[in-house]
mmCIF file of the N, C-alpha and C atoms, coordinates in Angstrom:
data_MODEL
# 
_entry.id   MODEL 
# 
loop_
_atom_site.group_PDB 
_atom_site.id 
_atom_site.type_symbol 
_atom_site.label_atom_id 
_atom_site.label_alt_id 
_atom_site.label_comp_id 
_atom_site.label_asym_id 
_atom_site.label_entity_id 
_atom_site.label_seq_id 
_atom_site.pdbx_PDB_ins_code 
_atom_site.Cartn_x 
_atom_site.Cartn_y 
_atom_site.Cartn_z 
_atom_site.occupancy 
_atom_site.B_iso_or_equiv 
_atom_site.pdbx_formal_charge 
_atom_site.auth_seq_id 
_atom_site.auth_comp_id 
_atom_site.auth_asym_id 
_atom_site.auth_atom_id 
_atom_site.pdbx_PDB_model_num 
ATOM 1   N N  . ASN A 1 1  ? 0.828   -1.183 0.000   1.00 0.00 ? 1  ASN A N  1 
ATOM 2   C CA . ASN A 1 1  ? 0.000   0.000  0.000   1.00 0.00 ? 1  ASN A CA 1 
ATOM 3   C C  . ASN A 1 1  ? 0.875   1.250  0.000   1.00 0.00 ? 1  ASN A C  1 
ATOM 4   N N  . THR A 1 2  ? 0.427   2.242  -0.721  1.00 0.00 ? 2  THR A N  1 
ATOM 5   C CA . THR A 1 2  ? 1.118   3.516  -0.779  1.00 0.00 ? 2  THR A CA 1 
ATOM 6   C C  . THR A 1 2  ? 0.397   4.508  0.108   1.00 0.00 ? 2  THR A C  1 
ATOM 7   N N  . PRO A 1 3  ? 1.119   5.171  1.016   1.00 0.00 ? 3  PRO A N  1 
ATOM 8   C CA . PRO A 1 3  ? 0.444   6.178  1.835   1.00 0.00 ? 3  PRO A CA 1 
ATOM 9   C C  . PRO A 1 3  ? -0.048  7.334  0.963   1.00 0.00 ? 3  PRO A C  1 
ATOM 10  N N  . LEU A 1 4  ? -1.220  7.842  1.274   1.00 0.00 ? 4  LEU A N  1 
ATOM 11  C CA . LEU A 1 4  ? -1.811  8.927  0.497   1.00 0.00 ? 4  LEU A CA 1 
ATOM 12  C C  . LEU A 1 4  ? -1.677  10.242 1.238   1.00 0.00 ? 4  LEU A C  1 
ATOM 13  N N  . GLY A 1 5  ? -1.556  11.324 0.476   1.00 0.00 ? 5  GLY A N  1 
ATOM 14  C CA . GLY A 1 5  ? -1.561  12.646 1.076   1.00 0.00 ? 5  GLY A CA 1 
ATOM 15  C C  . GLY A 1 5  ? -2.940  12.966 1.631   1.00 0.00 ? 5  GLY A C  1 
ATOM 16  N N  . SER A 1 6  ? -3.041  13.988 2.434   1.00 0.00 ? 6  SER A N  1 
ATOM 17  C CA . SER A 1 6  ? -4.304  14.323 3.080   1.00 0.00 ? 6  SER A CA 1 
ATOM 18  C C  . SER A 1 6  ? -5.388  14.727 2.080   1.00 0.00 ? 6  SER A C  1 
ATOM 19  N N  . GLU A 1 7  ? -5.012  15.172 0.881   1.00 0.00 ? 7  GLU A N  1 
ATOM 20  C CA . GLU A 1 7  ? -6.004  15.592 -0.108  1.00 0.00 ? 7  GLU A CA 1 
ATOM 21  C C  . GLU A 1 7  ? -6.564  14.425 -0.922  1.00 0.00 ? 7  GLU A C  1 
ATOM 22  N N  . LEU A 1 8  ? -6.034  13.235 -0.735  1.00 0.00 ? 8  LEU A N  1 
ATOM 23  C CA . LEU A 1 8  ? -6.487  12.068 -1.487  1.00 0.00 ? 8  LEU A CA 1 
ATOM 24  C C  . LEU A 1 8  ? -7.266  11.113 -0.597  1.00 0.00 ? 8  LEU A C  1 
ATOM 25  N N  . VAL A 1 9  ? -8.187  10.408 -1.205  1.00 0.00 ? 9  VAL A N  1 
ATOM 26  C CA . VAL A 1 9  ? -8.973  9.419  -0.480  1.00 0.00 ? 9  VAL A CA 1 
ATOM 27  C C  . VAL A 1 9  ? -8.951  8.118  -1.269  1.00 0.00 ? 9  VAL A C  1 
ATOM 28  N N  . THR A 1 10 ? -9.234  7.034  -0.595  1.00 0.00 ? 10 THR A N  1 
ATOM 29  C CA . THR A 1 10 ? -9.347  5.747  -1.262  1.00 0.00 ? 10 THR A CA 1 
ATOM 30  C C  . THR A 1 10 ? -10.808 5.331  -1.270  1.00 0.00 ? 10 THR A C  1 
ATOM 31  N N  . CYS A 1 11 ? -11.161 4.551  -2.250  1.00 0.00 ? 11 CYS A N  1 
ATOM 32  C CA . CYS A 1 11 ? -12.501 3.986  -2.305  1.00 0.00 ? 11 CYS A CA 1 
ATOM 33  C C  . CYS A 1 11 ? -12.420 2.672  -3.059  1.00 0.00 ? 11 CYS A C  1 
ATOM 34  N N  . GLN A 1 12 ? -13.456 1.914  -2.973  1.00 0.00 ? 12 GLN A N  1 
ATOM 35  C CA . GLN A 1 12 ? -13.520 0.646  -3.668  1.00 0.00 ? 12 GLN A CA 1 
ATOM 36  C C  . GLN A 1 12 ? -14.687 0.696  -4.638  1.00 0.00 ? 12 GLN A C  1 
ATOM 37  N N  . ILE A 1 13 ? -14.438 0.282  -5.872  1.00 0.00 ? 13 ILE A N  1 
ATOM 38  C CA . ILE A 1 13 ? -15.482 0.286  -6.888  1.00 0.00 ? 13 ILE A CA 1 
ATOM 39  C C  . ILE A 1 13 ? -16.108 -1.106 -6.918  1.00 0.00 ? 13 ILE A C  1 
ATOM 40  N N  . PRO A 1 14 ? -17.417 -1.187 -6.789  1.00 0.00 ? 14 PRO A N  1 
ATOM 41  C CA . PRO A 1 14 ? -18.064 -2.505 -6.792  1.00 0.00 ? 14 PRO A CA 1 
ATOM 42  C C  . PRO A 1 14 ? -17.961 -3.171 -8.163  1.00 0.00 ? 14 PRO A C  1 
ATOM 43  N N  . ASP A 1 15 ? -18.046 -4.499 -8.171  1.00 0.00 ? 15 ASP A N  1 
ATOM 44  C CA . ASP A 1 15 ? -18.069 -5.216 -9.439  1.00 0.00 ? 15 ASP A CA 1 
ATOM 45  C C  . ASP A 1 15 ? -19.192 -4.659 -10.303 1.00 0.00 ? 15 ASP A C  1 
ATOM 46  N N  . CYS A 1 16 ? -18.907 -4.504 -11.587 1.00 0.00 ? 16 CYS A N  1 
ATOM 47  C CA . CYS A 1 16 ? -19.927 -3.972 -12.483 1.00 0.00 ? 16 CYS A CA 1 
ATOM 48  C C  . CYS A 1 16 ? -19.599 -4.337 -13.927 1.00 0.00 ? 16 CYS A C  1 
ATOM 49  N N  . SER A 1 17 ? -20.607 -4.279 -14.769 1.00 0.00 ? 17 SER A N  1 
ATOM 50  C CA . SER A 1 17 ? -20.408 -4.393 -16.212 1.00 0.00 ? 17 SER A CA 1 
ATOM 51  C C  . SER A 1 17 ? -20.131 -2.987 -16.712 1.00 0.00 ? 17 SER A C  1 
ATOM 52  N N  . ALA A 1 18 ? -19.172 -2.867 -17.623 1.00 0.00 ? 18 ALA A N  1 
ATOM 53  C CA . ALA A 1 18 ? -18.806 -1.531 -18.076 1.00 0.00 ? 18 ALA A CA 1 
ATOM 54  C C  . ALA A 1 18 ? -18.308 -1.549 -19.512 1.00 0.00 ? 18 ALA A C  1 
ATOM 55  N N  . ILE A 1 19 ? -18.480 -0.430 -20.171 1.00 0.00 ? 19 ILE A N  1 
ATOM 56  C CA . ILE A 1 19 ? -17.854 -0.193 -21.459 1.00 0.00 ? 19 ILE A CA 1 
ATOM 57  C C  . ILE A 1 19 ? -16.445 0.287  -21.142 1.00 0.00 ? 19 ILE A C  1 
ATOM 58  N N  . GLN A 1 20 ? -15.448 -0.312 -21.785 1.00 0.00 ? 20 GLN A N  1 
ATOM 59  C CA . GLN A 1 20 ? -14.065 0.077  -21.545 1.00 0.00 ? 20 GLN A CA 1 
ATOM 60  C C  . GLN A 1 20 ? -13.489 0.703  -22.804 1.00 0.00 ? 20 GLN A C  1 
ATOM 61  N N  . VAL A 1 21 ? -12.850 1.855  -22.633 1.00 0.00 ? 21 VAL A N  1 
ATOM 62  C CA . VAL A 1 21 ? -12.176 2.534  -23.732 1.00 0.00 ? 21 VAL A CA 1 
ATOM 63  C C  . VAL A 1 21 ? -10.714 2.682  -23.337 1.00 0.00 ? 21 VAL A C  1 
ATOM 64  N N  . GLN A 1 22 ? -9.814  2.254  -24.203 1.00 0.00 ? 22 GLN A N  1 
ATOM 65  C CA . GLN A 1 22 ? -8.390  2.400  -23.944 1.00 0.00 ? 22 GLN A CA 1 
ATOM 66  C C  . GLN A 1 22 ? -7.873  3.614  -24.709 1.00 0.00 ? 22 GLN A C  1 
ATOM 67  N N  . HIS A 1 23 ? -7.253  4.531  -23.993 1.00 0.00 ? 23 HIS A N  1 
ATOM 68  C CA . HIS A 1 23 ? -6.686  5.735  -24.609 1.00 0.00 ? 23 HIS A CA 1 
ATOM 69  C C  . HIS A 1 23 ? -5.169  5.666  -24.523 1.00 0.00 ? 23 HIS A C  1 
ATOM 70  N N  . LEU A 1 24 ? -4.506  5.829  -25.661 1.00 0.00 ? 24 LEU A N  1 
ATOM 71  C CA . LEU A 1 24 ? -3.053  5.882  -25.701 1.00 0.00 ? 24 LEU A CA 1 
ATOM 72  C C  . LEU A 1 24 ? -2.639  7.275  -26.134 1.00 0.00 ? 24 LEU A C  1 
ATOM 73  N N  . GLY A 1 25 ? -1.827  7.934  -25.338 1.00 0.00 ? 25 GLY A N  1 
ATOM 74  C CA . GLY A 1 25 ? -1.349  9.256  -25.695 1.00 0.00 ? 25 GLY A CA 1 
ATOM 75  C C  . GLY A 1 25 ? -1.554  10.268 -24.587 1.00 0.00 ? 25 GLY A C  1 
ATOM 76  N N  . SER A 1 26 ? -1.286  11.504 -24.926 1.00 0.00 ? 26 SER A N  1 
ATOM 77  C CA . SER A 1 26 ? -1.327  12.616 -23.982 1.00 0.00 ? 26 SER A CA 1 
ATOM 78  C C  . SER A 1 26 ? -2.694  12.770 -23.324 1.00 0.00 ? 26 SER A C  1 
ATOM 79  N N  . TYR A 1 27 ? -2.666  13.197 -22.070 1.00 0.00 ? 27 TYR A N  1 
ATOM 80  C CA . TYR A 1 27 ? -3.913  13.475 -21.355 1.00 0.00 ? 27 TYR A CA 1 
ATOM 81  C C  . TYR A 1 27 ? -4.685  14.623 -22.014 1.00 0.00 ? 27 TYR A C  1 
ATOM 82  N N  . ASP A 1 28 ? -4.004  15.441 -22.804 1.00 0.00 ? 28 ASP A N  1 
ATOM 83  C CA . ASP A 1 28 ? -4.666  16.562 -23.489 1.00 0.00 ? 28 ASP A CA 1 
ATOM 84  C C  . ASP A 1 28 ? -5.817  16.101 -24.373 1.00 0.00 ? 28 ASP A C  1 
ATOM 85  N N  . HIS A 1 29 ? -5.747  14.855 -24.852 1.00 0.00 ? 29 HIS A N  1 
ATOM 86  C CA . HIS A 1 29 ? -6.757  14.349 -25.783 1.00 0.00 ? 29 HIS A CA 1 
ATOM 87  C C  . HIS A 1 29 ? -7.683  13.314 -25.143 1.00 0.00 ? 29 HIS A C  1 
ATOM 88  N N  . LEU A 1 30 ? -7.660  13.219 -23.835 1.00 0.00 ? 30 LEU A N  1 
ATOM 89  C CA . LEU A 1 30 ? -8.479  12.233 -23.122 1.00 0.00 ? 30 LEU A CA 1 
ATOM 90  C C  . LEU A 1 30 ? -9.972  12.465 -23.339 1.00 0.00 ? 30 LEU A C  1 
ATOM 91  N N  . GLY A 1 31 ? -10.368 13.707 -23.557 1.00 0.00 ? 31 GLY A N  1 
ATOM 92  C CA . GLY A 1 31 ? -11.773 14.017 -23.804 1.00 0.00 ? 31 GLY A CA 1 
ATOM 93  C C  . GLY A 1 31 ? -12.321 13.304 -25.027 1.00 0.00 ? 31 GLY A C  1 
ATOM 94  N N  . ASN A 1 32 ? -11.465 13.081 -26.029 1.00 0.00 ? 32 ASN A N  1 
ATOM 95  C CA . ASN A 1 32 ? -11.902 12.358 -27.228 1.00 0.00 ? 32 ASN A CA 1 
ATOM 96  C C  . ASN A 1 32 ? -12.295 10.919 -26.892 1.00 0.00 ? 32 ASN A C  1 
ATOM 97  N N  . ALA A 1 33 ? -11.521 10.287 -26.020 1.00 0.00 ? 33 ALA A N  1 
ATOM 98  C CA . ALA A 1 33 ? -11.829 8.912  -25.616 1.00 0.00 ? 33 ALA A CA 1 
ATOM 99  C C  . ALA A 1 33 ? -13.132 8.871  -24.815 1.00 0.00 ? 33 ALA A C  1 
ATOM 100 N N  . TRP A 1 34 ? -13.320 9.861  -23.932 1.00 0.00 ? 34 TRP A N  1 
ATOM 101 C CA . TRP A 1 34 ? -14.580 9.931  -23.177 1.00 0.00 ? 34 TRP A CA 1 
ATOM 102 C C  . TRP A 1 34 ? -15.768 10.097 -24.131 1.00 0.00 ? 34 TRP A C  1 
ATOM 103 N N  . SER A 1 35 ? -15.631 10.967 -25.110 1.00 0.00 ? 35 SER A N  1 
ATOM 104 C CA . SER A 1 35 ? -16.711 11.185 -26.081 1.00 0.00 ? 35 SER A CA 1 
ATOM 105 C C  . SER A 1 35 ? -17.024 9.913  -26.841 1.00 0.00 ? 35 SER A C  1 
ATOM 106 N N  . ALA A 1 36 ? -15.987 9.193  -27.264 1.00 0.00 ? 36 ALA A N  1 
ATOM 107 C CA . ALA A 1 36 ? -16.185 7.940  -27.999 1.00 0.00 ? 36 ALA A CA 1 
ATOM 108 C C  . ALA A 1 36 ? -16.926 6.921  -27.134 1.00 0.00 ? 36 ALA A C  1 
ATOM 109 N N  . GLY A 1 37 ? -16.536 6.805  -25.871 1.00 0.00 ? 37 GLY A N  1 
ATOM 110 C CA . GLY A 1 37 ? -17.198 5.859  -24.968 1.00 0.00 ? 37 GLY A CA 1 
ATOM 111 C C  . GLY A 1 37 ? -18.650 6.212  -24.733 1.00 0.00 ? 37 GLY A C  1 
ATOM 112 N N  . MET A 1 38 ? -18.934 7.490  -24.535 1.00 0.00 ? 38 MET A N  1 
ATOM 113 C CA . MET A 1 38 ? -20.315 7.918  -24.298 1.00 0.00 ? 38 MET A CA 1 
ATOM 114 C C  . MET A 1 38 ? -21.175 7.743  -25.562 1.00 0.00 ? 38 MET A C  1 
ATOM 115 N N  . MET A 1 39 ? -20.588 8.036  -26.719 1.00 0.00 ? 39 MET A N  1 
ATOM 116 C CA . MET A 1 39 ? -21.336 7.832  -27.973 1.00 0.00 ? 39 MET A CA 1 
ATOM 117 C C  . MET A 1 39 ? -21.633 6.352  -28.184 1.00 0.00 ? 39 MET A C  1 
ATOM 118 N N  . TYR A 1 40 ? -20.651 5.481  -27.873 1.00 0.00 ? 40 TYR A N  1 
ATOM 119 C CA . TYR A 1 40 ? -20.891 4.045  -28.016 1.00 0.00 ? 40 TYR A CA 1 
ATOM 120 C C  . TYR A 1 40 ? -21.984 3.591  -27.050 1.00 0.00 ? 40 TYR A C  1 
ATOM 121 N N  . GLN A 1 41 ? -21.959 4.106  -25.836 1.00 0.00 ? 41 GLN A N  1 
ATOM 122 C CA . GLN A 1 41 ? -22.972 3.730  -24.846 1.00 0.00 ? 41 GLN A CA 1 
ATOM 123 C C  . GLN A 1 41 ? -24.365 4.058  -25.363 1.00 0.00 ? 41 GLN A C  1 
ATOM 124 N N  . ARG A 1 42 ? -24.518 5.223  -25.976 1.00 0.00 ? 42 ARG A N  1 
ATOM 125 C CA . ARG A 1 42 ? -25.823 5.606  -26.549 1.00 0.00 ? 42 ARG A CA 1 
ATOM 126 C C  . ARG A 1 42 ? -26.176 4.724  -27.753 1.00 0.00 ? 42 ARG A C  1 
ATOM 127 N N  . TYR A 1 43 ? -25.176 4.487  -28.624 1.00 0.00 ? 43 TYR A N  1 
ATOM 128 C CA . TYR A 1 43 ? -25.405 3.661  -29.817 1.00 0.00 ? 43 TYR A CA 1 
ATOM 129 C C  . TYR A 1 43 ? -25.858 2.255  -29.414 1.00 0.00 ? 43 TYR A C  1 
ATOM 130 N N  . ALA A 1 44 ? -25.205 1.694  -28.400 1.00 0.00 ? 44 ALA A N  1 
ATOM 131 C CA . ALA A 1 44 ? -25.524 0.334  -27.959 1.00 0.00 ? 44 ALA A CA 1 
ATOM 132 C C  . ALA A 1 44 ? -26.785 0.283  -27.105 1.00 0.00 ? 44 ALA A C  1 
ATOM 133 N N  . LYS A 1 45 ? -27.383 1.462  -26.835 1.00 0.00 ? 45 LYS A N  1 
ATOM 134 C CA . LYS A 1 45 ? -28.606 1.565  -26.037 1.00 0.00 ? 45 LYS A CA 1 
ATOM 135 C C  . LYS A 1 45 ? -28.440 0.940  -24.657 1.00 0.00 ? 45 LYS A C  1 
ATOM 136 N N  . LYS A 1 46 ? -27.271 1.183  -24.074 1.00 0.00 ? 46 LYS A N  1 
ATOM 137 C CA . LYS A 1 46 ? -26.985 0.711  -22.719 1.00 0.00 ? 46 LYS A CA 1 
ATOM 138 C C  . LYS A 1 46 ? -27.278 1.836  -21.744 1.00 0.00 ? 46 LYS A C  1 
ATOM 139 N N  . LYS A 1 47 ? -27.990 1.526  -20.679 1.00 0.00 ? 47 LYS A N  1 
ATOM 140 C CA . LYS A 1 47 ? -28.272 2.534  -19.663 1.00 0.00 ? 47 LYS A CA 1 
ATOM 141 C C  . LYS A 1 47 ? -27.125 2.560  -18.659 1.00 0.00 ? 47 LYS A C  1 
ATOM 142 N N  . MET A 1 48 ? -26.779 3.762  -18.231 1.00 0.00 ? 48 MET A N  1 
ATOM 143 C CA . MET A 1 48 ? -25.695 3.892  -17.268 1.00 0.00 ? 48 MET A CA 1 
ATOM 144 C C  . MET A 1 48 ? -26.114 3.338  -15.912 1.00 0.00 ? 48 MET A C  1 
ATOM 145 N N  . ALA A 1 49 ? -25.161 2.726  -15.233 1.00 0.00 ? 49 ALA A N  1 
ATOM 146 C CA . ALA A 1 49 ? -25.392 2.195  -13.893 1.00 0.00 ? 49 ALA A CA 1 
ATOM 147 C C  . ALA A 1 49 ? -25.232 3.316  -12.868 1.00 0.00 ? 49 ALA A C  1 
ATOM 148 N N  . LYS A 1 50 ? -25.565 3.027  -11.618 1.00 0.00 ? 50 LYS A N  1 
ATOM 149 C CA . LYS A 1 50 ? -25.417 4.028  -10.563 1.00 0.00 ? 50 LYS A CA 1 
ATOM 150 C C  . LYS A 1 50 ? -23.948 4.280  -10.229 1.00 0.00 ? 50 LYS A C  1 
ATOM 151 N N  . THR A 1 51 ? -23.090 3.298  -10.483 1.00 0.00 ? 51 THR A N  1 
ATOM 152 C CA . THR A 1 51 ? -21.657 3.474  -10.252 1.00 0.00 ? 51 THR A CA 1 
ATOM 153 C C  . THR A 1 51 ? -21.142 4.531  -11.226 1.00 0.00 ? 51 THR A C  1 
ATOM 154 N N  . PRO A 1 52 ? -20.454 5.550  -10.759 1.00 0.00 ? 52 PRO A N  1 
ATOM 155 C CA . PRO A 1 52 ? -19.990 6.604  -11.666 1.00 0.00 ? 52 PRO A CA 1 
ATOM 156 C C  . PRO A 1 52 ? -18.856 6.112  -12.569 1.00 0.00 ? 52 PRO A C  1 
ATOM 157 N N  . PRO A 1 53 ? -18.730 6.704  -13.755 1.00 0.00 ? 53 PRO A N  1 
ATOM 158 C CA . PRO A 1 53 ? -17.608 6.366  -14.645 1.00 0.00 ? 53 PRO A CA 1 
ATOM 159 C C  . PRO A 1 53 ? -16.285 6.705  -13.954 1.00 0.00 ? 53 PRO A C  1 
ATOM 160 N N  . PHE A 1 54 ? -15.223 6.003  -14.370 1.00 0.00 ? 54 PHE A N  1 
ATOM 161 C CA . PHE A 1 54 ? -13.918 6.246  -13.746 1.00 0.00 ? 54 PHE A CA 1 
ATOM 162 C C  . PHE A 1 54 ? -12.794 5.947  -14.728 1.00 0.00 ? 54 PHE A C  1 
ATOM 163 N N  . GLU A 1 55 ? -11.603 6.419  -14.384 1.00 0.00 ? 55 GLU A N  1 
ATOM 164 C CA . GLU A 1 55 ? -10.399 6.220  -15.188 1.00 0.00 ? 55 GLU A CA 1 
ATOM 165 C C  . GLU A 1 55 ? -9.384  5.403  -14.398 1.00 0.00 ? 55 GLU A C  1 
ATOM 166 N N  . LEU A 1 56 ? -8.617  4.590  -15.114 1.00 0.00 ? 56 LEU A N  1 
ATOM 167 C CA . LEU A 1 56 ? -7.514  3.837  -14.535 1.00 0.00 ? 56 LEU A CA 1 
ATOM 168 C C  . LEU A 1 56 ? -6.265  4.240  -15.303 1.00 0.00 ? 56 LEU A C  1 
ATOM 169 N N  . TYR A 1 57 ? -5.264  4.739  -14.597 1.00 0.00 ? 57 TYR A N  1 
ATOM 170 C CA . TYR A 1 57 ? -4.024  5.174  -15.226 1.00 0.00 ? 57 TYR A CA 1 
ATOM 171 C C  . TYR A 1 57 ? -3.024  4.028  -15.159 1.00 0.00 ? 57 TYR A C  1 
ATOM 172 N N  . VAL A 1 58 ? -2.721  3.422  -16.306 1.00 0.00 ? 58 VAL A N  1 
ATOM 173 C CA . VAL A 1 58 ? -1.852  2.250  -16.365 1.00 0.00 ? 58 VAL A CA 1 
ATOM 174 C C  . VAL A 1 58 ? -0.393  2.639  -16.107 1.00 0.00 ? 58 VAL A C  1 
ATOM 175 N N  . ASN A 1 59 ? 0.013   3.814  -16.568 1.00 0.00 ? 59 ASN A N  1 
ATOM 176 C CA . ASN A 1 59 ? 1.353   4.314  -16.307 1.00 0.00 ? 59 ASN A CA 1 
ATOM 177 C C  . ASN A 1 59 ? 1.244   5.812  -16.026 1.00 0.00 ? 59 ASN A C  1 
ATOM 178 N N  . SER A 1 60 ? 2.374   6.479  -15.849 1.00 0.00 ? 60 SER A N  1 
ATOM 179 C CA . SER A 1 60 ? 2.324   7.902  -15.503 1.00 0.00 ? 60 SER A CA 1 
ATOM 180 C C  . SER A 1 60 ? 3.369   8.688  -16.292 1.00 0.00 ? 60 SER A C  1 
ATOM 181 N N  . PRO A 1 61 ? 3.201   10.006 -16.335 1.00 0.00 ? 61 PRO A N  1 
ATOM 182 C CA . PRO A 1 61 ? 4.171   10.844 -17.048 1.00 0.00 ? 61 PRO A CA 1 
ATOM 183 C C  . PRO A 1 61 ? 5.590   10.723 -16.476 1.00 0.00 ? 61 PRO A C  1 
ATOM 184 N N  . ASP A 1 62 ? 5.711   10.264 -15.240 1.00 0.00 ? 62 ASP A N  1 
ATOM 185 C CA . ASP A 1 62 ? 7.035   10.041 -14.652 1.00 0.00 ? 62 ASP A CA 1 
ATOM 186 C C  . ASP A 1 62 ? 7.720   8.807  -15.225 1.00 0.00 ? 62 ASP A C  1 
ATOM 187 N N  . GLN A 1 63 ? 6.928   7.909  -15.823 1.00 0.00 ? 63 GLN A N  1 
ATOM 188 C CA . GLN A 1 63 ? 7.455   6.636  -16.319 1.00 0.00 ? 63 GLN A CA 1 
ATOM 189 C C  . GLN A 1 63 ? 7.697   6.632  -17.821 1.00 0.00 ? 63 GLN A C  1 
ATOM 190 N N  . VAL A 1 64 ? 6.831   7.295  -18.584 1.00 0.00 ? 64 VAL A N  1 
ATOM 191 C CA . VAL A 1 64 ? 6.891   7.222  -20.050 1.00 0.00 ? 64 VAL A CA 1 
ATOM 192 C C  . VAL A 1 64 ? 6.672   8.595  -20.665 1.00 0.00 ? 64 VAL A C  1 
ATOM 193 N N  . GLU A 1 65 ? 6.990   8.711  -21.949 1.00 0.00 ? 65 GLU A N  1 
ATOM 194 C CA . GLU A 1 65 ? 6.728   9.937  -22.697 1.00 0.00 ? 65 GLU A CA 1 
ATOM 195 C C  . GLU A 1 65 ? 5.210   10.132 -22.828 1.00 0.00 ? 65 GLU A C  1 
ATOM 196 N N  . ALA A 1 66 ? 4.779   11.366 -23.055 1.00 0.00 ? 66 ALA A N  1 
ATOM 197 C CA . ALA A 1 66 ? 3.348   11.684 -23.150 1.00 0.00 ? 66 ALA A CA 1 
ATOM 198 C C  . ALA A 1 66 ? 2.635   10.831 -24.196 1.00 0.00 ? 66 ALA A C  1 
ATOM 199 N N  . GLY A 1 67 ? 3.282   10.558 -25.319 1.00 0.00 ? 67 GLY A N  1 
ATOM 200 C CA . GLY A 1 67 ? 2.659   9.766  -26.377 1.00 0.00 ? 67 GLY A CA 1 
ATOM 201 C C  . GLY A 1 67 ? 2.450   8.305  -26.016 1.00 0.00 ? 67 GLY A C  1 
ATOM 202 N N  . GLN A 1 68 ? 3.106   7.845  -24.948 1.00 0.00 ? 68 GLN A N  1 
ATOM 203 C CA . GLN A 1 68 ? 2.990   6.444  -24.528 1.00 0.00 ? 68 GLN A CA 1 
ATOM 204 C C  . GLN A 1 68 ? 2.092   6.257  -23.304 1.00 0.00 ? 68 GLN A C  1 
ATOM 205 N N  . LEU A 1 69 ? 1.479   7.324  -22.838 1.00 0.00 ? 69 LEU A N  1 
ATOM 206 C CA . LEU A 1 69 ? 0.587   7.203  -21.676 1.00 0.00 ? 69 LEU A CA 1 
ATOM 207 C C  . LEU A 1 69 ? -0.608  6.319  -22.020 1.00 0.00 ? 69 LEU A C  1 
ATOM 208 N N  . GLU A 1 70 ? -0.980  5.468  -21.086 1.00 0.00 ? 70 GLU A N  1 
ATOM 209 C CA . GLU A 1 70 ? -2.135  4.576  -21.296 1.00 0.00 ? 70 GLU A CA 1 
ATOM 210 C C  . GLU A 1 70 ? -3.152  4.819  -20.191 1.00 0.00 ? 70 GLU A C  1 
ATOM 211 N N  . THR A 1 71 ? -4.374  5.129  -20.598 1.00 0.00 ? 71 THR A N  1 
ATOM 212 C CA . THR A 1 71 ? -5.471  5.368  -19.672 1.00 0.00 ? 71 THR A CA 1 
ATOM 213 C C  . THR A 1 71 ? -6.651  4.510  -20.093 1.00 0.00 ? 71 THR A C  1 
ATOM 214 N N  . GLN A 1 72 ? -7.256  3.834  -19.136 1.00 0.00 ? 72 GLN A N  1 
ATOM 215 C CA . GLN A 1 72 ? -8.459  3.046  -19.411 1.00 0.00 ? 72 GLN A CA 1 
ATOM 216 C C  . GLN A 1 72 ? -9.644  3.783  -18.795 1.00 0.00 ? 72 GLN A C  1 
ATOM 217 N N  . ILE A 1 73 ? -10.677 3.947  -19.592 1.00 0.00 ? 73 ILE A N  1 
ATOM 218 C CA . ILE A 1 73 ? -11.913 4.605  -19.152 1.00 0.00 ? 73 ILE A CA 1 
ATOM 219 C C  . ILE A 1 73 ? -12.982 3.523  -19.011 1.00 0.00 ? 73 ILE A C  1 
ATOM 220 N N  . PHE A 1 74 ? -13.713 3.567  -17.905 1.00 0.00 ? 74 PHE A N  1 
ATOM 221 C CA . PHE A 1 74 ? -14.778 2.602  -17.669 1.00 0.00 ? 74 PHE A CA 1 
ATOM 222 C C  . PHE A 1 74 ? -16.089 3.355  -17.480 1.00 0.00 ? 74 PHE A C  1 
ATOM 223 N N  . ILE A 1 75 ? -17.080 2.967  -18.251 1.00 0.00 ? 75 ILE A N  1 
ATOM 224 C CA . ILE A 1 75 ? -18.417 3.547  -18.140 1.00 0.00 ? 75 ILE A CA 1 
ATOM 225 C C  . ILE A 1 75 ? -19.362 2.420  -17.723 1.00 0.00 ? 75 ILE A C  1 
ATOM 226 N N  . PRO A 1 76 ? -19.654 2.315  -16.408 1.00 0.00 ? 76 PRO A N  1 
ATOM 227 C CA . PRO A 1 76 ? -20.529 1.240  -15.929 1.00 0.00 ? 76 PRO A CA 1 
ATOM 228 C C  . PRO A 1 76 ? -21.931 1.329  -16.552 1.00 0.00 ? 76 PRO A C  1 
ATOM 229 N N  . VAL A 1 77 ? -22.450 0.168  -16.943 1.00 0.00 ? 77 VAL A N  1 
ATOM 230 C CA . VAL A 1 77 ? -23.776 0.089  -17.558 1.00 0.00 ? 77 VAL A CA 1 
ATOM 231 C C  . VAL A 1 77 ? -24.608 -0.983 -16.858 1.00 0.00 ? 77 VAL A C  1 
ATOM 232 N N  . ARG A 1 78 ? -25.918 -0.815 -16.952 1.00 0.00 ? 78 ARG A N  1 
ATOM 233 C CA . ARG A 1 78 ? -26.839 -1.812 -16.384 1.00 0.00 ? 78 ARG A CA 1 
ATOM 234 C C  . ARG A 1 78 ? -26.818 -3.060 -17.257 1.00 0.00 ? 78 ARG A C  1 
ATOM 235 N N  . THR A 1 79 ? -27.013 -4.212 -16.616 1.00 0.00 ? 79 THR A N  1 
ATOM 236 C CA . THR A 1 79 ? -27.068 -5.463 -17.380 1.00 0.00 ? 79 THR A CA 1 
ATOM 237 C C  . THR A 1 79 ? -28.491 -5.918 -17.546 1.00 0.00 ? 79 THR A C  1 
# 
């Protein structure tokens, strides 16, 4: 476990079905991946679950160049 600063909190996300979008590249363009995921959710006629959407950062700017950043976006949906 990594100790967190006072401004950060931990939480646990419950198991859920979700649309996953993988974004490769700078965080500057992350909005495009969010838009794609939300458009797909509407196209697939999936209703959003009560669990809020979230991001998972696979690596960080301290580890790789901006073009190699990997972020996974999860949009929980009802089954």
